[in-house]
C-alpha positions as CSV (number, residue, x, y, z in Angstrom):
1,M,-57.4,-148.1,35.7
2,S,-56.7,-151.6,34.4
3,K,-53.2,-153.0,34.6
4,K,-51.2,-153.0,31.4
5,Q,-50.6,-156.4,29.8
6,K,-46.9,-157.3,30.0
7,V,-45.2,-158.6,26.8
8,I,-41.6,-160.0,26.4
9,L,-40.1,-158.7,23.2
10,A,-37.1,-160.3,21.5
11,Y,-35.1,-157.1,21.0
12,S,-32.0,-156.5,19.0
13,G,-31.7,-152.7,19.1
14,G,-32.1,-152.4,15.3
15,L,-34.7,-150.3,13.5
16,D,-37.4,-152.9,13.3
17,T,-37.5,-154.1,16.9
18,S,-37.1,-150.5,18.2
19,V,-40.1,-149.4,16.2
20,I,-42.0,-152.5,17.3
21,L,-41.1,-151.7,20.9
22,K,-42.5,-148.2,20.7
23,W,-45.5,-149.4,18.7
24,L,-46.4,-151.9,21.4
25,T,-46.2,-149.2,24.1
26,H,-48.6,-147.1,22.1
27,K,-50.9,-150.1,21.9
28,G,-51.0,-150.1,25.7
29,Y,-48.5,-152.9,26.5
30,D,-45.9,-153.0,29.2
31,V,-42.9,-154.1,27.2
32,V,-40.0,-156.0,28.7
33,A,-37.1,-156.2,26.2
34,Y,-35.1,-159.4,26.0
35,V,-31.6,-159.1,24.5
36,A,-29.7,-162.3,23.9
37,N,-25.9,-162.2,23.4
38,V,-25.4,-165.2,20.9
39,G,-22.1,-163.8,19.6
40,Q,-23.1,-160.8,17.5
41,K,-20.8,-157.8,17.7
42,D,-23.0,-155.4,19.6
43,D,-22.5,-152.9,22.4
44,F,-25.0,-154.4,24.8
45,D,-24.8,-151.5,27.2
46,K,-26.0,-149.2,24.4
47,V,-28.6,-151.7,23.3
48,R,-30.0,-151.8,26.9
49,E,-30.0,-147.9,27.1
50,K,-31.8,-147.6,23.8
51,A,-34.5,-150.1,24.8
52,L,-35.2,-148.1,28.0
53,K,-35.2,-144.8,26.1
54,T,-37.6,-146.3,23.6
55,G,-40.1,-147.3,26.2
56,A,-39.2,-150.6,27.7
57,S,-40.1,-151.0,31.4
58,K,-37.3,-153.5,32.0
59,V,-34.4,-155.0,29.9
60,Y,-32.8,-158.4,30.2
61,V,-29.4,-158.8,28.6
62,E,-27.9,-162.3,28.8
63,D,-24.8,-164.0,27.5
64,L,-26.0,-167.3,25.9
65,R,-22.9,-168.1,23.9
66,E,-21.7,-171.0,26.0
67,E,-25.2,-172.6,25.9
68,L,-25.4,-172.0,22.2
69,V,-22.2,-174.0,21.7
70,T,-22.8,-176.9,24.1
71,D,-26.6,-177.4,23.7
72,F,-27.3,-176.4,20.1
73,I,-24.2,-176.2,17.8
74,F,-22.4,-179.3,19.1
75,P,-25.5,-181.5,19.0
76,A,-26.3,-180.4,15.5
77,L,-22.7,-181.1,14.3
78,R,-22.9,-184.6,16.0
79,G,-25.8,-185.3,13.7
80,N,-23.9,-183.8,10.7
81,A,-26.7,-181.4,10.1
82,L,-26.6,-179.8,6.6
83,Y,-29.8,-178.3,5.2
84,E,-30.3,-179.3,1.6
85,G,-26.8,-180.8,1.8
86,R,-25.0,-177.4,2.2
87,Y,-26.2,-175.0,4.9
88,L,-24.9,-175.5,8.5
89,L,-28.0,-173.8,10.0
90,G,-26.4,-171.0,12.0
91,T,-29.4,-168.8,12.3
92,A,-31.8,-171.7,12.8
93,L,-29.8,-173.0,15.8
94,A,-29.8,-169.7,17.7
95,R,-33.5,-169.0,17.5
96,P,-34.8,-171.8,19.7
97,L,-32.3,-170.9,22.4
98,I,-33.5,-167.2,22.4
99,A,-37.1,-168.4,22.4
100,K,-36.5,-170.7,25.3
101,R,-35.1,-167.9,27.4
102,Q,-38.0,-165.7,26.4
103,V,-40.5,-168.3,27.7
104,Q,-38.6,-168.6,31.0
105,I,-38.5,-164.8,31.4
106,A,-42.2,-164.6,30.6
107,E,-43.0,-167.1,33.3
108,K,-40.7,-165.1,35.7
109,E,-42.5,-161.9,34.8
110,G,-46.0,-163.5,35.2
111,T,-47.1,-163.2,31.6
112,N,-47.8,-165.5,28.6
113,L,-47.4,-162.8,26.0
114,M,-44.3,-162.9,23.8
115,A,-43.4,-160.9,20.7
116,H,-40.7,-160.9,18.0
117,G,-39.8,-158.9,14.9
118,A,-39.6,-161.7,12.3
119,T,-41.3,-161.1,9.0
120,G,-44.2,-163.1,7.5
121,K,-42.1,-164.3,4.6
122,G,-39.1,-165.7,6.5
123,N,-38.1,-168.7,8.5
124,D,-37.6,-167.0,11.9
125,Q,-41.3,-166.5,12.6
126,V,-41.9,-170.2,12.8
127,R,-38.7,-170.8,14.8
128,F,-39.7,-168.4,17.4
129,E,-43.4,-169.3,17.5
130,F,-43.1,-173.1,17.4
131,A,-40.7,-172.8,20.3
132,F,-43.0,-170.5,22.3
133,Y,-46.0,-172.9,21.9
134,A,-43.9,-176.0,22.5
135,L,-42.5,-174.7,25.8
136,H,-45.5,-172.7,26.9
137,P,-48.7,-174.3,25.6
138,N,-50.7,-171.3,26.8
139,A,-48.5,-168.7,25.1
140,A,-50.0,-165.8,23.2
141,V,-47.8,-164.4,20.4
142,I,-47.7,-160.9,19.1
143,S,-46.2,-160.9,15.6
144,P,-46.4,-157.3,14.2
145,W,-45.2,-158.2,10.7
146,K,-48.4,-160.3,10.4
147,D,-50.7,-157.8,12.0
148,P,-52.9,-155.9,9.4
149,E,-52.8,-152.7,11.5
150,F,-49.0,-152.7,11.7
151,L,-48.7,-153.6,8.0
152,S,-51.0,-150.7,7.0
153,E,-48.8,-148.3,9.0
154,F,-45.4,-149.5,7.9
155,K,-45.2,-150.4,4.2
156,G,-41.4,-150.0,4.1
157,R,-38.2,-148.8,5.7
158,S,-39.0,-145.1,5.0
159,D,-42.2,-145.4,7.1
160,M,-40.2,-146.9,9.9
161,L,-37.6,-144.1,9.7
162,K,-40.3,-141.4,9.8
163,Y,-41.9,-143.1,12.9
164,A,-38.5,-143.3,14.6
165,Q,-37.9,-139.6,13.9
166,K,-41.3,-138.7,15.2
167,Y,-40.9,-140.5,18.5
168,G,-37.2,-139.8,19.0
169,I,-36.0,-143.3,18.5
170,P,-32.2,-143.1,17.8
171,V,-31.3,-144.5,14.4
172,T,-27.8,-145.5,13.5
173,A,-26.3,-142.7,11.3
174,S,-24.2,-145.0,9.1
175,A,-25.4,-145.7,5.6
176,E,-27.6,-148.7,5.3
177,K,-26.0,-151.7,3.7
178,P,-27.6,-152.9,0.5
179,Y,-28.4,-156.3,2.1
180,S,-29.4,-157.5,5.5
181,E,-27.3,-159.5,8.0
182,D,-27.8,-161.8,10.9
183,E,-24.8,-162.7,13.0
184,N,-24.2,-165.1,15.9
185,L,-21.4,-167.2,17.2
186,M,-21.8,-169.8,14.5
187,H,-22.0,-167.6,11.4
188,I,-23.1,-164.5,9.7
189,S,-25.7,-164.5,7.0
190,H,-26.1,-162.0,4.2
191,E,-29.4,-161.8,2.3
192,A,-32.0,-159.6,0.7
193,G,-31.4,-156.3,-1.1
194,I,-28.9,-156.6,-3.9
195,L,-28.5,-160.3,-3.1
196,E,-32.1,-161.0,-4.1
197,D,-30.7,-161.2,-7.7
198,P,-29.2,-164.8,-7.6
199,N,-27.0,-163.8,-10.5
200,H,-25.4,-160.9,-8.6
201,I,-21.8,-161.7,-7.5
202,P,-21.2,-160.1,-4.1
203,S,-18.2,-157.9,-3.6
204,E,-15.4,-159.0,-1.4
205,D,-16.1,-156.2,1.1
206,M,-19.4,-157.9,2.1
207,Y,-17.6,-160.7,3.9
208,S,-16.7,-159.9,7.5
209,L,-15.8,-163.2,9.2
210,T,-13.6,-164.8,6.5
211,T,-10.6,-163.7,4.5
212,S,-10.8,-164.3,0.8
213,P,-9.2,-167.7,0.0
214,K,-7.1,-165.8,-2.5
215,A,-5.7,-163.6,0.2
216,A,-5.4,-166.3,2.8
217,P,-1.9,-167.4,4.0
218,D,0.3,-169.3,1.6
219,E,1.2,-171.8,4.3
220,E,-1.2,-174.4,5.8
221,T,-2.2,-174.5,9.4
222,L,-2.2,-178.0,10.9
223,I,-4.6,-178.7,13.8
224,D,-5.6,-181.7,15.8
225,I,-9.3,-182.0,17.0
226,E,-10.1,-184.6,19.6
227,F,-13.6,-186.0,20.1
228,K,-15.3,-187.9,22.9
229,D,-18.6,-189.5,22.1
230,G,-18.9,-187.2,19.1
231,F,-18.3,-184.0,21.1
232,P,-15.1,-182.0,20.4
233,I,-13.1,-181.8,23.6
234,S,-9.8,-180.2,22.4
235,V,-8.1,-178.4,19.6
236,V,-4.4,-178.2,19.3
237,N,-2.6,-176.0,16.7
238,V,0.2,-178.3,15.6
239,T,1.9,-175.3,13.9
240,D,2.3,-173.1,17.0
241,G,1.3,-175.3,20.0
242,T,-1.9,-173.4,21.0
243,K,-4.4,-175.6,22.8
244,K,-8.1,-175.0,23.6
245,N,-10.3,-177.4,25.5
246,K,-13.3,-175.4,26.9
247,P,-16.3,-175.5,24.5
248,L,-16.7,-171.8,24.0
249,D,-12.9,-171.1,23.8
250,L,-12.5,-174.0,21.4
251,F,-15.2,-172.8,19.1
252,L,-14.1,-169.2,19.1
253,Y,-10.5,-170.4,18.3
254,L,-11.8,-172.4,15.3
255,N,-13.7,-169.4,14.1
256,E,-10.5,-167.4,14.3
257,L,-8.4,-170.1,12.4
258,G,-11.2,-170.7,9.8
259,G,-11.7,-167.0,9.2
260,K,-8.0,-166.4,8.7
261,N,-7.8,-169.3,6.2
262,G,-10.9,-168.3,4.2
263,I,-12.9,-171.4,5.3
264,G,-16.7,-171.6,5.5
265,R,-18.1,-169.5,2.7
266,L,-21.3,-170.6,1.1
267,D,-23.5,-168.9,-1.5
268,M,-26.8,-170.8,-2.2
269,V,-30.4,-170.6,-3.1
270,E,-32.4,-172.5,-0.5
271,N,-36.1,-173.4,0.0
272,R,-37.7,-171.6,2.9
273,F,-40.3,-173.5,5.0
274,I,-43.2,-171.5,3.6
275,G,-42.3,-172.4,0.0
276,I,-40.4,-169.3,-1.2
277,K,-36.9,-169.7,-2.6
278,S,-34.3,-167.5,-1.0
279,R,-30.7,-166.6,-1.8
280,G,-28.3,-166.5,1.2
281,V,-24.6,-166.0,1.5
282,Y,-23.1,-167.5,4.7
283,E,-19.8,-167.4,6.5
284,T,-19.4,-170.3,9.0
285,P,-15.7,-170.9,9.6
286,G,-15.4,-172.8,12.9
287,A,-18.4,-175.1,12.3
288,T,-17.2,-176.0,8.8
289,I,-13.9,-177.2,10.3
290,L,-15.7,-179.2,13.1
291,W,-18.1,-180.7,10.6
292,A,-15.3,-182.0,8.4
293,A,-13.3,-183.4,11.3
294,H,-16.3,-185.1,13.0
295,R,-17.5,-186.7,9.7
296,D,-14.0,-188.0,9.0
297,L,-13.7,-189.6,12.5
298,E,-17.0,-191.4,12.0
299,G,-15.4,-193.2,9.1
300,I,-13.0,-195.1,11.3
301,A,-15.1,-195.4,14.5
302,M,-18.7,-196.0,13.4
303,D,-20.3,-199.2,12.3
304,K,-21.2,-199.3,8.6
305,E,-24.9,-200.1,9.0
306,V,-25.4,-197.6,11.8
307,M,-23.7,-194.9,9.6
308,H,-25.9,-195.7,6.7
309,I,-29.1,-195.6,8.7
310,R,-28.0,-192.4,10.5
311,D,-27.2,-190.8,7.1
312,M,-30.8,-191.4,6.1
313,L,-31.8,-189.3,9.1
314,I,-29.5,-186.3,8.3
315,P,-31.9,-184.6,5.7
316,K,-34.9,-184.9,8.1
317,F,-32.8,-183.8,11.1
318,S,-31.6,-180.7,9.2
319,E,-35.1,-179.9,7.9
320,L,-36.5,-180.0,11.5
321,I,-33.8,-177.6,12.7
322,Y,-34.4,-175.3,9.7
323,N,-38.2,-175.4,10.0
324,G,-38.2,-174.6,13.7
325,F,-39.0,-178.0,15.2
326,W,-36.2,-178.1,17.7
327,F,-38.6,-178.7,20.6
328,S,-40.8,-181.5,19.0
329,P,-41.4,-185.2,19.6
330,E,-39.9,-186.1,16.2
331,M,-36.7,-184.2,17.2
332,D,-36.6,-186.1,20.5
333,F,-36.7,-189.3,18.5
334,I,-34.0,-188.4,16.1
335,M,-31.8,-186.9,18.9
336,A,-32.1,-190.3,20.7
337,A,-30.9,-192.1,17.6
338,I,-28.0,-189.7,17.1
339,E,-27.0,-190.0,20.7
340,K,-26.8,-193.8,20.3
341,S,-24.8,-193.5,17.1
342,Q,-22.2,-191.3,18.8
343,E,-21.3,-193.8,21.5
344,K,-17.5,-194.4,21.2
345,I,-17.0,-191.9,18.4
346,D,-13.7,-191.1,20.1
347,G,-10.4,-190.1,18.6
348,T,-8.4,-187.3,17.0
349,V,-8.4,-185.9,13.4
350,R,-5.5,-183.9,12.0
351,L,-6.6,-181.3,9.5
352,S,-4.9,-178.9,7.1
353,L,-6.4,-175.5,6.9
354,Y,-5.4,-173.9,3.7
355,K,-7.0,-171.3,1.4
356,G,-10.7,-172.1,1.9
357,N,-10.2,-175.8,2.6
358,A,-10.4,-177.9,5.8
359,M,-8.9,-181.1,4.7
360,P,-8.6,-184.2,7.0
361,L,-5.1,-185.7,6.7
362,A,-5.0,-188.4,9.3
363,R,-7.1,-189.9,12.1
364,K,-6.7,-192.2,15.0
365,S,-9.2,-193.7,17.5
366,P,-9.1,-195.9,20.5
367,T,-12.5,-197.2,19.4
368,S,-11.4,-197.8,15.8
369,L,-13.2,-200.5,13.8
370,Y,-10.5,-200.3,11.1
371,N,-8.4,-203.5,10.8
372,E,-5.2,-202.8,9.0
373,D,-4.4,-206.5,8.3
374,L,-7.9,-207.2,7.2
375,S,-8.0,-204.2,4.8
376,S,-4.5,-204.9,3.4
377,M,-4.1,-205.9,-0.3
378,D,-0.7,-207.5,0.6
379,I,-1.5,-209.9,3.3
380,E,-4.5,-212.3,3.9
381,G,-5.2,-211.0,7.5
382,G,-7.6,-213.8,8.3
383,F,-9.8,-213.2,5.2
384,N,-10.4,-216.2,2.9
385,A,-10.9,-214.8,-0.6
386,V,-12.6,-218.0,-1.7
387,D,-15.6,-217.0,0.6
388,S,-16.3,-214.1,-1.8
389,L,-17.4,-216.6,-4.5
390,G,-20.5,-217.5,-2.4
391,F,-21.0,-213.9,-1.4
392,I,-21.2,-212.8,-5.0
393,N,-23.3,-215.8,-6.2
394,I,-25.9,-215.2,-3.5
395,N,-26.2,-211.5,-4.1
396,A,-26.4,-212.0,-7.9
397,I,-29.5,-214.3,-7.6
398,R,-32.0,-211.4,-7.7
399,L,-30.1,-209.7,-10.5
400,K,-30.4,-212.8,-12.7
401,A,-34.1,-213.2,-11.9
402,H,-34.9,-209.5,-12.7
403,N,-33.0,-209.5,-16.0
404,L,-34.5,-212.9,-17.0
405,L,-37.9,-211.4,-16.5
406,L,-36.9,-208.4,-18.5
407,R,-35.6,-210.4,-21.4
408,N,-38.7,-212.5,-21.7
409,H,-41.3,-209.8,-21.2
410,D,-39.7,-206.6,-22.5
411,P,-37.1,-207.5,-25.1
412,Y,-36.8,-203.9,-26.3
413,R,-35.5,-202.7,-22.9
414,W,-33.4,-205.8,-22.6
415,R,-31.6,-205.1,-25.9
416,K,-31.2,-201.4,-25.0
417,R,-29.5,-202.4,-21.7
418,R,-27.1,-204.7,-23.5
419,Q,-26.1,-202.1,-26.2
């Protein structure tokens, strides 16, 4: 009798991955379930038990929260990553970490087969699979939601529920939410279902990480966030004296403060990698606070031209994260540029957390490039105002040449400009 092929399945314990686990065993695979704790509120003992009962030969459960913070969230925030200028990329940052550990477990278990439960319309399929292939060039991927046989058997949730009932797969008894969620340490996303109508206003009971700004405390919370080379190294609550300086503790505390003060809500329609527009509602409290503080500190400690060039990289950096290219040569290139830009981004930013807002109030830096005397409107500070005459005259040369050409060769446009 031939030995069964072993496959490492990214397993959450939900309906989809539980059905996929059983389906793979029926296809003759030896399924090893991999469960990553990236900050979701699950009972991992029960998830392990369910995987074994459903047919897994072995289950790995690992706490990846610290690594998620230090190796993915903090590096993304150092580069001010915002997809399409708004989204802080919570789901996109967790997937390459999970995939990396899957590859390592596959190598440990002596297989090149890996599986996931991401759909063929979404972004997670590319985030998993690009990471698999980048880190294990000989990887073979099983993606049931792109498998014709699987798709013919499961046309919707009702088919999956019937399958689960048939094979004794435990299904959560609580009523299904009219939308789907993905939660990790950085955020929770809400999408699909009733949210597929972009004109539908979600009810307040949908939000689980953040208090409504309307119901948030009427008093501000003042905090100081200290950075070293662009990395946050401490948070001090000025209001009550609480201090956190370990990466995971610091981030969890900012999530707590941000959630209490209604910070980090976002409702947007975004562009998925495969070209479909998608509506997502996100709650990202701690990362929103860190993003605001870090960006503010750069204003005082980063060179102007370095900042402007780095800012041109932000859209591409964010797009690479969103599209699943965390492990790619172009990401290595951009990360190297970000690393250089963050040298001496040191200092402390004081913020006010109040009713949905994280507002920088003050900042100080031992590596500050700000010269108070030079910036002053009241004293000369070593600046000779007469020099500005030549500065303006030289920079105006090309403007004069362009508009002289316009006046001589396109008088209509010239007159319209002057009206």
